[in-house]
N, C-alpha and C positions, 0 to 999 in steps of 0.2 A: 504494501502499500505505498502512496505517496505521500505527502507531506503537502497541505493545501499552504498557502502563503500569507492566510492570514486569516481571521474569524475563531472560532471557539478552538480553544486547546484538542489535540486529539490522543484519546485514550487506546492503548494496547491491550486493554482487559477491562473486562466489564466489574471487575473484582475493586472492591474499594479502596483507596490509597492511603485512607488516614485511617479510619475505624477501625477497629479488632474486630475479630470473628467470634473471638473468646467469649462466652456466657460470663457473667460476673454474677457471681454467687453472694448476695445480700447476708447480712449477718441478723442472725434473730433479734426481734423487738422486746421480749418479754423483758418487765423489769428486772425481775430475778436475774436474769442473763447479765441485764449488762450493770447488775451489783458485782456478778463475779468477775466481768471483764475489768470494772473499776479494780478490784482488788487487786487482780492481776497485772493489770497496767500499774499499778502502786509497786507490786511485789519488784517490775520489770524497773522501777527506775529508783526502787533502793539497792537492787542489783548492780545496775549498771552504773551509781554514785559509789558502790562501794570497789566496783571494779578499778573505776576511776584514782582511789584512793591507792588499792592495792600499785596501780601500774605507776605512780606516782612514789611508793616504795621501792621497785624494782632495783632501780639505782642505788638503791642503800645495801639491798638485801640481797643482790642475784639472782644466781635461777631458782634458789627456792620459792621467791615471790613468783618469779614466771610460770610458775609450775602450777600453783595456785591461779591465778589467772588463767590460763588454758586449762584450767578445771571448771571454772565457773563462765568461763564462754562456753565449753564444750557443753555445761548442763541446757546452759541458757539459749543455743541454734537447736532448730529441729533437725532430725537426720533428716542426712541424704536421699532422696527418693533410687529406688533401686536403679529404676531405669528414666531414663529421660522421655520428657512426652514428645513427641513426632511433632518438629517446628510445623506452625503451619507454612504454606505456600506463600510467598511475598508475591505481592502485588507488582504489578509491571508498571511502572512509572508513567505518568503526561510526557509527552514531548510539545513542548511551549512551542507556537508557531513564531516568526519573527516579527516583529512589529513592521506594521507596509504605510508609512508615512506618504505625502504626496510627492511630485518628483518638484514641486514650487506651490508656496503656500496661495492660497485661495486671494481673492481682491477684497477690500476693505469697505466697509467695516465690517469685522473681526463677527462674530457670531459669540455673544457672551452665554458661557456654560456654568454656571453655578452650583458645584457638587457640595450639597449638605452632610459632613462626619459627625458621629458622634465627638466627645472629648476625648474618649480614650484612643481613638483611631486616625483622628485627627493629622497626627505627626506622619502618616502614612499616605492620609487622602492627598496631602501636601505636598507631597513627596511625588506621586503619581503622576500632578496637574503639572508640577513642575517639570517631569519627565515629558510627560504628552508637550507640553507648550515647547519643548527643546527642539523639536521635530515640524518641517512644515507642515500644515493641514491642512483640506479642501476639501468641504462639505455642501454639497449644492453648489459649489463653486466659491465660496467664502470662507476667509480665514476664519480660525475658531480662539478663544483664550477660554480656558480653566484656570475659576476661583474659584477658591475652597473658601466655606464656611463652616463653622463648630457648633453643635448644640448640643445640651444634654439629652439623652434618645427620649426618655419618656417625654421632656419638655418638647421636642422633634416632633413626636407623633400628635401629642395634643395640637401645635401647630397647622399640622399637616390636616388633622379633623375637621380646625377653625378654619383652614384655606388662607392662612398668613393675612390676617387682617391686618395686622400692624406692618406690615412689608409692602415698601410698595413692587408692583408688578414684577420692573426690570430687574429687582434684587432678590426676586422670589428664586430658591433650587429647580433645577431641571433635572438632575437626579439626587437622588437620597441611595445612602452608603452609611448606614448602622454600622453597630458592632456585633449585633446579630440579629436575625430574622423576625425572633419574637416582637420587638418594635415592627415590623409590616404588618403581622398579624394584627397586632394589637391595633393598629392606626385602622387596620381594615375593619376590625369590629365595631370600631367604635363612629365610622361612617366616615372614613379619608377617604374621595373618590380619587382624589388623584394618586394614590399607589394603586399601581396594576396589580392582579390576582395572580398575574403569571408566574411561572416559577425565578424565583429570583438568581442573578449569578454571583458568584464566591468569588471574593477575588484572593482569599490568605483566610487562617486560621488562627486562635492565640486558644491556649487551656485555660480555663481557669484555675486554678490552685490555691492551697491552704500554704501562704508566705509567711514564713516566722524567722525571727532575726537569727542569726547560726545559732549562738550560742544556747538559745531557748530551745531549739528542735534537738540538737547532742544531746543538751540533758536527759530529756526523754525519749532521745532514742528515735525517732522518728523520723530523722535524716536516711538512715537505714533501712527503718520498717516503717514504713507509712501506716498510719491507720485509717479505720472505719470513718466514714463521717459520723455516725452513734456513737464514736470514742472520741472524737473531735469535739462534741459539743455536752457529753458527760464529764471531758474536762475541762471546757470551758462554765463547767458547772459545779466543779471540785476548790472550794473557795482556800484548801490547803495543799493544794498539788506542786505549786512551785516550794512552798515550806518543805514540803515532806521529802523532797529533792536535794532538798538543802539550801535551796536559794527563797528563805521568807523574803529578802530586799526586792523581790519582783511583784510582792504582792498578789493579787489577785490572778487569775488565769482572763486577760482580758479582750474579749474578741471582735475584733471589727467588719463590719458589713458595709457596705453601701444602701442606699433606698432601693429596695424592687420597682419603685415609684418611678424612678430616675434612672439608673444605671446597670449592663446586662450583668456586672457581677454581684447584684442586689439580689438580682433574678436568680442567676443559679444557685446564688445560699441558697434561696426559698425552696428550690427545687429540687438540693442536696436533703433540705430540711424534709421534707414531706419525702422525700423518697426514703430516706431514713428511717421516717416513723413508720412507713406502710409497711416497710420490709426488703424494698430493691429500687435501688433510683430508676430503673428502665423500665419498671411497669407498672409507675401512678398514674392515674387516670380522674380523670374527674368527678369519678362516684368516690373515689376512696379520699379525694380532696376535703369532700363533702361529708367525709366519718365523723363523727365527734371523737371517736379515740385517736385518731389523726391527729385533728386539729390540736386537741389538748397535748398530745405529745409535744407536737412543734411551738405549743406556746412555750411550753418547759424549755426547749433547745434556746426560744429566742427572748427569752430572759438571761441568758448567758451573755446577752450584746451588750457592749460599754454605752454605744450610739451608733446611730444609722450616718453616713454621709453621702454628699451627692455624687462624690468620683470617687475613684482610687487613690488620684493623688491628693485627695484633702486630707487622706488618713498617710498618707506614707510623707508628704509634708510634716506634717507633727512628730512622726516619730520620727525625721531626720534631726526636728528640732529638740525631741528627749535627748536623740543622742550624744549632742552637741552641748548639753548639760549634764548631761551623764550617763545613762542607757537608754536603747530605745523600749524598754523594756515597762520602762516610766510608764510608757503609753499605751502601748500595746505587745499583745502576746502572738498573736497571730493575726493574721488579716485574710478576708478572699478576694483575690484581687486575679487579672491576666498576666500570664507572663510576660507579656509585653512591661505590663509598670513594673516587674520585678527586676528586669533588664535595666529601666528607665534607672530604677532606686539607686542599683547595684554599681552604677557607671556615674551616680553624682549628680542624677537631674530631679530637679522634684519642681511642684509646681503648688504654690498657694490657692488659685484658683480655677488651676485647669487650662488655662490660657496664656498666663505671662511665668515661660522656663527660666530656673534657673541651674546655672552649671557649676558644681561646688565641687573638691575634691572627695572621692567614693567614700562610701562611710567605714566609719571601723567594723560595726558587727552589720555586715550583707546579711540577706536576704535567701533563706533559702526555699525556694518551691517543691512542696511535698503533693503529690497524686493521691488523694485517698485510696486505699486498696478495696474500695466496692463501686470505683466511677468516678466520674469529675467530664464536666462536661465542655464542651468546644464551641464559641465566639466565631462563627463564619463568615463574615463580613460581605454581607450580601448589597448588591449594589442593583438597584431599579432605576429605569426612567421613568420620571413621574408624569402624571398625563394630565396633571390642571390645566384650566383652561388659561393660564398664562405661559405653558409652555408652547412655541410656533411647531412649524414641521422643524426648522434648521436644529431649533436647541434639539428637540427629540432625533434626529439624524445625529447631533452631534455630544449627544448624550451615550447614544447606543456606538459609536466609535471609541470615545473615552473608556467604555467598560471593556471593549475588546480590545484595545490596547492595554490594561489591565491582567490580561490573560497571556498576554503573548510575552515571551522568553525574556525582555528587556523591563515590562511591567512586571515579571515574579521575580527577576533581581531586585528590585528598587523592594518589593513587598519582603523579603526576605532583610536588607538592608535597612528596613525600617522598624525590626524588631517581630517579626512576625510568620509563618509556617507558613509556605507558599502552598500552593495546590497538591503534592505531592507529600504534604507533611513535614519539608524540610526545613532546617533553619540555619542561617549564615552561622558559620564556625567560632565568629567574635561573640555574636547575642549567643550563643550558648554557652562560650565560655563564660563569659559575664554573669550573665542571671541565673549560669549553673541548673540548664536545663536539661532532660533527659531528652534526646534523642527520637525513641518513640516506644512515648510513654505506653500502659497496657490501661482498659478502661475507658478511653475514650467514650463520650457519650455526646450523639447528636441534643439539640434543646428540644425539649417534648413536643407532642404535638398540640395544635393549637387550642384546642378545648380545654385543654392542661393549662398551658398559660393563660389562658382566661380564667380561668377558675381559679391558681394562684395569686394572679394581681388583685382579684375582687376578694380574696378572704386576708390579703394581707392585711387590713386595715382590724379587723379583728381577732389575729392571733398574732400581731407583732407585741413587740413591749410596752407596756403602759406609761404615760409621759406625765411628770408634774413638772410644769412649767409657771412661768410669773413672767406675763407680759411688765417690761421696766421701761418708760417711756419720759421724755424730757419734754415737760411745757415749759419749760424757761421761756423768756421774754421772746427769744429771737424764732420763734419754731411760728411767730405770726406772721414771720416771712412769707409774703406770694410769688407761687411759683408759676402760676398761668393767671392769666384774666377770673378765673374761678374758686383758683384754690390755693390755700395756705400752707405750710411743710405742715403744720398739723392736723387741718382737715386733711389733705394726704394720705397722712399717715394714720388716722381715725381707720380712713377706706381698707387702706391694705392689709391691716390689723381685722378689720372684720371680715376679711374677707378670708386670711389666713387662718382663722376659727375654721372654716371648713375643713382644716384637716384634721380636727378632734375630733374622736368619735364616746361614748359612753366608754368609762371609765379609766378616761383619761382627767388629772388634776390640773386644771387654767383658773388661774386668775390676774389681775391686772393692778399696778401700782404707776406714782407719776411722781417726776420730783421736781421741786423748784425750790428758791429759799424766798421765805418770805422776808419783809423788812427786818424782823424780830430775830433772824436768825435761822427758825424753826425750818424742816425739810417740809414742804407741803405739797402736793394734799396729803401723799401717803399712799398706802392700800387704799385702794376703791373698791376693789371685788374680789373677794376672798380666794383664796386656791383650793377648790370644791371640783364635783364631779361636772365636768363639763353640761352631761346628762341633763343637770336639773337649773344650774344654773348660768345657761346661754343668755337670756334674758338680761339677766342681771348685769352679766359683763357686759352685754352692747347697751345696756340702758349708761352703766357707767364711762363706756368710751364714750360714747357721745355729751356726756357733761364735762368733759376735761376742755380745761382752757388753761392758756398763757396766765405765767406769775412766777415774776420775778428774777431770781440770778441760778445758777448751774451746780447744783451742787453734785458734783458727779461722784469722786469717791466718796463721797458719805452714801449717797444711795448705793453701791455696789456693795459696800461692804456690809448694810445695813441689812439687805434684803438676800445679799448670800447665805449670812449668816441666819437670815432667817428662814430659808430654805433646809438649809443645812439640818435643820432641829424635825425636821420631819424625812429625812433622808431615810428611803428603803431600797435596798438593794434590789427591787422587785421593781423598781421605776426608771426610768432616764429621768432627774433629777437636773433642774435648769430654770437658768433666767436669760430672762431674751431682753438685753439693752439697745435703745433706740437714742442717738445719741446725735446732734446738729453742732456742740460746742465743745468749748474747753471747760471744765473745771474754773467755778469762777465763785466764790464765796464772799464778799466783800463784806454781810453785815455779820460773818460771823465764820469765825475758827473751825472749822471742820480735821477730820482725819487727813493726814499726806500720800501723795501715791503710793510710796513705798512701802508704810504699815497697810494702805489698804493691800498690795498685792501680796505681802508677808501672810495676811491671812486668809488671802484664796489661796496661796500655798498651802498654808496649813490645814485648812477644809478639803482641798483635793486628798489628800496622804489619809484625810481619816473619815469624813462624809461626804464624798467629791460630790462638790455641786457645779456643772459647766453653764461657764457664764459665754453663753453669744452674744456679741457684739457688734451693730449693725451702726454705722458711720451714715451718716443722714445730712446729705446738704457739704457744701464743699469748705466751708469754717469747722467743719468735724475733727476731733482729735484726734486722728488716724491711728499714731501711733500709742499713744496711750489704751487707746478699745484695744489695739492689738497686743498689747502687753497683755490686759486684761483677761481677753482670751485665751491667749496663751499659757498663762499662769494656774488657769483651770483643765486644760484638755480640749479647750472648745474650739469655734472656729471665728473667724472674722469676717463680717460680709462690707462690702461696697456698694454704699448705694449714697458716693459723694453727688452723684447726678442724680438729684432728687426726683427727677421723673422716672427712674426708674427702679424704685421702690418698692413697689406691687411683686415685681418679678422679683427683685433682691430676696424679699420677705417670704415669697413662696419658695423658694431655693433652700431656706432657711429650716424653715420647717418640714421637709423631708427627712431633720435628724430627729424627728420623734417616730 
């Protein structure tokens, strides 16, 4: 057979090139069996710790200790099978076609092609756009210029459902390339007519793994004996695991997850949780998700989550900050992320917001990617040409040509260089080495069927860890500043908070406080709607919110210190306890001295190590004290959000509440 000059990659075999054919044996899910596994794991931890100690003794006492270590290791390792099982037949590789650029570029004006990516795969899509633009293109006689844009997957899906009402037609995307096809099915299910029903084209893959700071993975042996997902969730719920292993300084096991409402790794975490609760990751159905016993087990898993974040970059930025001041273990024990994020972190690239990337020296405590023994999901990065009324014939044809380019030899080289597996599952050698990735990990799973995706998405508000959140709003005089002909900062803030309240459901405890400094030096008005179950207090909350008025100066330090301490008094490990601070200015207390910044941060740090209260900060308006707000959130392991452009407050606050 001869190869075509362009078009789709040619496969030499009908065998799947990436997903393994071996059946995955799921662990039993009974409570008693989980207890037995937990005891067995503790024994392994203690044994492994003992072995490490004995190894240190070897240098002093020689061969006798060596024999002891060998004996212990022999007891721990399972006996080798009498015969090696026959190897599965190796799938033949795809032969990628060569790119087919035009002999010369078409005439101007060029067709503008906007390609929408997720935050996670934005670098790969930008690199593909640069590679495509580097060669002459002629579509219907016109040249083409590809422009990448990025958005969180869940936000992009919702924008497609609405038809991008806030985006000018000429700036709307013609191609959507999220990092998993689940977002296509969710958008279609919600009525996004612009997303075609045809099967999308994958441009590359990235496995969703459990990533741990290497010292932690080595301590419990997960670097050489991967756990099942059930064991991961059990470990995360074991308050004494690190103390039992001789590392009480690491505190509780802190499991990080992104929100499944906006990020693919968060979706994968939920699929793994439901799969572990059901008994097999590849056998979950919409019916099993509706099973009350399964849902209750997933709720137990979710209790181990420290809190949710919008993107993997959020977690890894905080982990790097923690390492620079001590150890990454101060912030997380493990986080569920894609392989590409592990590569970024290990080479010293982090991003506070998922957009602006910083490159520093690689971390001393690199992440170890772990592929759980009962399977892991693989993000497939599908590309679709949209069919919205804003996509004309030229853009549609150019979009199809861009997708074709991604599957060529040149496009697949870009995919590998960008930290992804190509369509054969192959990695760039440098990426593999830096991220310590496994070349052909066993147990790779495609994301589940559309009805399962929808069922998990619908169930998340009911099974997620409940929240206890106090909104703390700056109502100093500057909040009366107009931001449009019809809105002031304060009125816009009220509208945004009212909309964000829709994120919370029965069982979440939500309250409202505000701060200004009166002429007599008092902090006013203080708490206006007590923290209580939102199911019964929503109307009271909205009434108090509507009644807020500006007053006096800005006792920022006093307000944060006072209300964080108040929240700590009712802290519970079963809830995400947080304060959301919205401020448009700097600490300003001319009428009476209050606590200083240094003491406030010290107090927050003390709470963080005992009854951790996450203080999320939101800089609102150009005059907000960004540096101080960032230091407040960092001291508590929470995130800082930027609404210095006040017109973006609603979107930013909507992003923030996905942390709960």
